[in-house]
C-alpha positions as CSV (number, residue, x, y, z in Angstrom):
1,X,-22.5,-18.3,-3.4
2,X,-24.8,-16.8,-6.0
3,X,-24.2,-13.3,-4.8
4,X,-20.4,-13.8,-5.3
5,X,-20.9,-14.8,-8.9
6,X,-23.4,-12.0,-9.3
7,X,-20.8,-9.6,-8.0
8,X,-18.3,-10.9,-10.6
9,X,-20.8,-10.4,-13.4
10,X,-19.9,-6.7,-13.4
11,X,-16.8,-5.9,-15.3
12,X,-15.8,-3.1,-12.9
13,X,-16.0,-5.6,-10.0
14,X,-13.8,-8.1,-11.9
15,X,-11.2,-5.4,-12.4
16,X,-11.4,-4.3,-8.8
17,X,-10.9,-7.9,-7.6
18,X,-7.9,-8.6,-9.9
19,X,-6.2,-5.3,-9.0
20,X,-7.0,-5.7,-5.3
21,X,-5.5,-9.2,-5.1
22,X,-2.4,-8.2,-7.0
23,X,-1.9,-5.0,-4.9
24,X,-2.5,-7.0,-1.8
25,X,0.3,-9.4,-2.7
26,X,2.7,-6.5,-3.4
27,X,1.7,-4.6,-0.3
28,X,2.1,-7.6,2.0
29,X,5.5,-8.4,0.6
30,X,6.8,-4.9,0.9
31,X,5.0,-4.4,4.2
32,X,6.9,-7.2,6.0
33,X,10.2,-5.4,5.5
34,X,8.8,-1.9,6.2
35,X,7.0,-3.0,9.4
36,X,10.0,-4.9,10.8
37,X,12.3,-2.0,9.9
38,X,9.9,0.4,11.7
39,X,9.3,2.3,8.5
40,X,5.7,1.5,7.9
41,X,4.6,5.1,8.2
42,X,6.5,5.9,4.9
43,X,3.4,4.3,3.2
44,X,1.1,6.8,4.9
45,X,3.3,9.8,3.8
46,X,3.5,8.6,0.2
47,X,-0.3,8.0,0.0
48,X,-0.9,11.6,0.9
49,X,1.7,12.7,-1.6
50,X,-0.1,10.6,-4.2
51,X,-3.4,12.4,-3.3
52,X,-1.7,15.8,-3.9
53,X,-0.3,14.7,-7.2
54,X,-3.7,13.2,-8.3
55,X,-5.5,16.4,-7.4
56,X,-3.0,18.7,-9.1
57,X,-3.0,16.5,-12.3
58,X,-6.8,16.5,-12.5
59,X,-7.0,20.3,-12.1
60,X,-4.3,20.8,-14.8
61,X,-6.0,18.2,-17.1
62,X,-3.1,15.8,-17.0
63,X,-3.2,12.1,-16.7
64,X,-3.3,11.6,-12.9
65,X,-1.6,8.2,-12.9
66,X,1.4,9.2,-15.0
67,X,2.0,12.3,-12.9
68,X,1.5,10.7,-9.6
69,X,3.9,7.8,-10.2
70,X,7.1,9.9,-10.7
71,X,6.1,12.4,-8.0
72,X,5.6,9.7,-5.4
73,X,8.9,7.9,-6.5
74,X,10.8,11.2,-6.0
75,X,9.1,11.7,-2.7
76,X,10.0,8.2,-1.5
77,X,13.7,8.7,-2.5
78,X,13.7,12.0,-0.6
79,X,12.2,10.5,2.5
80,X,14.6,7.5,2.5
81,X,17.6,9.8,1.9
82,X,16.7,12.3,4.7
83,X,15.7,9.5,7.0
84,X,19.1,7.9,6.7
85,X,20.6,11.1,8.0
86,X,21.0,10.6,11.8
87,X,20.5,14.3,12.3
88,X,17.1,14.3,10.7
89,X,13.9,13.1,12.4
90,X,12.3,10.6,10.0
91,X,8.8,10.7,11.6
92,X,8.8,14.5,11.5
93,X,9.7,14.4,7.8
94,X,6.9,12.0,7.0
95,X,4.4,14.1,9.0
96,X,5.6,17.2,7.2
97,X,5.2,15.4,3.8
98,X,1.8,14.1,4.6
99,X,0.4,17.5,5.8
100,X,1.9,19.5,3.0
101,X,0.7,17.1,0.3
102,X,-2.9,17.0,1.7
103,X,-2.8,20.8,1.9
104,X,-1.6,21.1,-1.7
105,X,-4.2,18.7,-3.0
106,X,-7.0,20.3,-1.1
107,X,-6.0,23.8,-2.2
108,X,-5.8,22.8,-5.8
109,X,-9.3,21.3,-5.7
110,X,-10.7,24.3,-3.9
111,X,-9.2,26.8,-6.4
112,X,-10.3,24.9,-9.4
113,X,-13.3,26.1,-11.3
114,X,-15.4,24.1,-13.8
115,X,-13.5,20.9,-13.0
116,X,-15.5,18.0,-11.7
117,X,-13.4,16.3,-9.1
118,X,-14.5,13.3,-6.9
119,X,-12.8,14.2,-3.7
120,X,-14.2,11.2,-1.9
121,X,-12.9,8.9,-4.6
122,X,-9.3,10.2,-4.0
123,X,-9.5,10.1,-0.3
124,X,-11.4,6.8,0.2
125,X,-11.1,5.0,-3.2
126,X,-13.6,4.0,-5.8
127,X,-14.0,0.6,-7.6
128,X,-15.4,2.5,-10.6
129,X,-12.1,4.2,-11.1
130,X,-10.2,1.0,-11.9
131,X,-9.4,0.5,-15.6
132,X,-7.7,-2.2,-17.5
133,X,-4.5,-0.2,-17.5
134,X,-4.5,-0.6,-13.7
135,X,-4.9,-4.3,-14.1
136,X,-1.9,-4.7,-16.4
137,X,0.3,-2.4,-14.4
138,X,-0.6,-4.3,-11.2
139,X,0.1,-7.6,-12.9
140,X,3.6,-6.4,-14.0
141,X,4.3,-5.0,-10.5
142,X,3.2,-8.2,-8.8
143,X,5.4,-10.4,-11.0
144,X,8.4,-8.1,-10.4
145,X,7.9,-8.1,-6.6
146,X,7.4,-11.8,-6.4
147,X,10.6,-12.5,-8.5
148,X,12.5,-10.0,-6.3
149,X,11.6,-12.0,-3.1
150,X,12.3,-15.3,-4.8
151,X,15.8,-14.4,-6.0
152,X,16.9,-12.0,-3.3
153,X,15.2,-13.4,-0.2
154,X,18.4,-13.7,1.8
155,X,19.5,-10.2,1.0
156,X,16.2,-8.7,1.9
157,X,16.3,-10.7,5.2
158,X,19.7,-9.3,6.0
159,X,18.8,-5.7,5.1
160,X,15.5,-6.0,7.1
161,X,17.1,-7.1,10.4
162,X,20.6,-5.6,10.3
163,X,21.4,-3.1,7.6
164,X,24.9,-2.5,8.9
165,X,25.7,-6.2,8.8
166,X,24.3,-6.4,5.3
167,X,26.7,-3.6,4.2
168,X,29.6,-5.4,5.9
169,X,29.0,-8.6,3.9
170,X,28.9,-6.7,0.7
171,X,25.2,-6.2,0.0
172,X,24.6,-3.0,-1.8
173,X,21.8,-1.8,0.5
174,X,21.3,1.5,-1.3
175,X,20.2,-0.4,-4.5
176,X,17.6,-2.4,-2.5
177,X,16.5,0.7,-0.8
178,X,15.9,2.3,-4.2
179,X,14.0,-0.8,-5.4
180,X,11.8,-0.8,-2.3
181,X,11.2,2.9,-2.8
182,X,10.0,2.4,-6.4
183,X,7.9,-0.6,-5.5
184,X,6.3,1.0,-2.5
185,X,5.5,4.1,-4.6
186,X,3.8,2.0,-7.3
187,X,1.8,0.0,-4.7
188,X,0.6,3.3,-3.1
189,X,-0.4,4.9,-6.4
190,X,-2.2,1.9,-7.9
191,X,-3.8,0.9,-4.7
192,X,-4.9,4.4,-3.9
193,X,-7.4,4.3,-6.7
194,X,-9.1,1.4,-5.0
195,X,-8.8,2.1,-1.3
196,X,-8.1,5.9,-1.3
197,X,-5.2,8.0,0.1
198,X,-6.3,7.7,3.7
199,X,-6.7,3.9,3.7
200,X,-4.1,2.4,1.4
201,X,-1.3,2.2,4.0
202,X,-3.4,-0.3,5.9
203,X,-2.7,-2.9,3.3
204,X,1.0,-2.5,4.1
205,X,0.6,-2.7,7.9
206,X,-2.2,-5.0,8.9
207,X,-1.3,-8.3,7.1
208,X,2.2,-8.2,8.7
209,X,0.9,-7.5,12.2
210,X,-1.6,-10.3,11.9
211,X,0.9,-12.8,10.6
212,X,3.4,-11.9,13.3
213,X,0.8,-13.1,15.9
214,X,1.6,-16.7,14.9
215,X,4.9,-16.7,13.0
216,X,8.4,-16.2,14.4
217,X,10.3,-16.7,11.2
218,X,10.8,-14.2,8.4
219,X,9.9,-16.6,5.6
220,X,6.7,-17.8,7.2
221,X,5.7,-14.2,8.1
222,X,6.1,-13.3,4.4
223,X,4.0,-16.2,3.2
224,X,1.3,-15.7,5.9
225,X,1.1,-12.0,5.2
226,X,0.4,-12.6,1.5
227,X,-2.3,-15.2,2.3
228,X,-3.9,-13.0,4.9
229,X,-3.8,-9.9,2.7
230,X,-5.5,-11.7,-0.2
231,X,-8.2,-13.3,2.0
232,X,-9.0,-10.1,3.8
233,X,-9.3,-8.1,0.6
234,X,-11.6,-10.6,-1.0
235,X,-13.7,-10.7,2.2
236,X,-13.8,-6.9,2.4
237,X,-14.7,-6.5,-1.3
238,X,-17.5,-9.1,-0.9
239,X,-18.9,-7.6,2.2
240,X,-18.9,-4.1,0.7
241,X,-20.9,-5.4,-2.3
242,X,-23.4,-7.2,0.0
243,X,-24.1,-4.2,2.2
244,X,-23.3,-1.4,-0.3
245,X,-20.5,0.0,1.9
246,X,-17.3,1.8,0.8
247,X,-14.8,-0.7,-0.4
248,X,-11.8,0.8,1.2
249,X,-13.3,1.3,4.6
250,X,-14.8,-2.2,4.5
251,X,-11.4,-3.8,3.7
252,X,-9.7,-1.9,6.5
253,X,-12.4,-2.9,9.0
254,X,-12.1,-6.6,8.0
255,X,-8.3,-6.4,8.6
256,X,-9.0,-4.7,11.9
257,X,-11.5,-7.4,13.0
258,X,-9.1,-10.2,12.0
259,X,-6.2,-8.5,13.9
260,X,-8.3,-8.2,17.0
261,X,-9.4,-11.8,16.8
262,X,-5.9,-13.1,16.2
263,X,-4.6,-10.9,19.1
264,X,-7.2,-12.4,21.4
265,X,-6.4,-16.0,20.3
266,X,-2.7,-15.3,20.9
267,X,-3.4,-13.9,24.3
268,X,-5.6,-16.9,25.2
269,X,-2.9,-19.4,24.1
270,X,-0.3,-17.6,26.3
271,X,-2.7,-17.4,29.3
């Protein structure tokens, strides 16, 4: 384990580990509801929106984080609002948002002159970009999300599986939709600095899919997703340090390998 302690001797790796674990917890909790509601692709659309906002902010010499957060929150509200309209095609709207945001970000970068922009860092993440402000923001977000699930577990369960029933029993679903929109936006923006715009949505999807292989209850799926998400991130970060590979891609591949293994185990148990 000497290599693990050696990895943690670097301050930027300490920040990456803390932020990664906290974001993994938040992404797993939010991901359960999004996946079960078949809305997981919202995360992909918002991550591309965050990329566009980061690129524009950097070109205009603004603070990328503080521009990206409100832009992504507005985009998430827009997607949820339009998706609730039965006449609108939610998947098409998300695809439109993703393509447009990527195009805007790429165009802003290409037209900039004299501005040093790390495009790969935006697209695939960079552990060097994580600062102590990200650590504190991630900690506050994690506490808020955990408290939400502790005190509103039954309401979240009802909204996840039957939103019409939730409305009928008096749950103000629009308030919880708004809360989820804000949380998902913050998870995407903060996690994007570590995993990148093209990979951050995997933290929302993979832990839930892996946990659903062995759990049939909502509560257990939530708990298992958090545990799986944390373990897979730590494994991915450690492997990326050992073999000097991109952190974001390594974390995603670890999740993919675990998903394949659990799928095979589930198939063998059923055979």
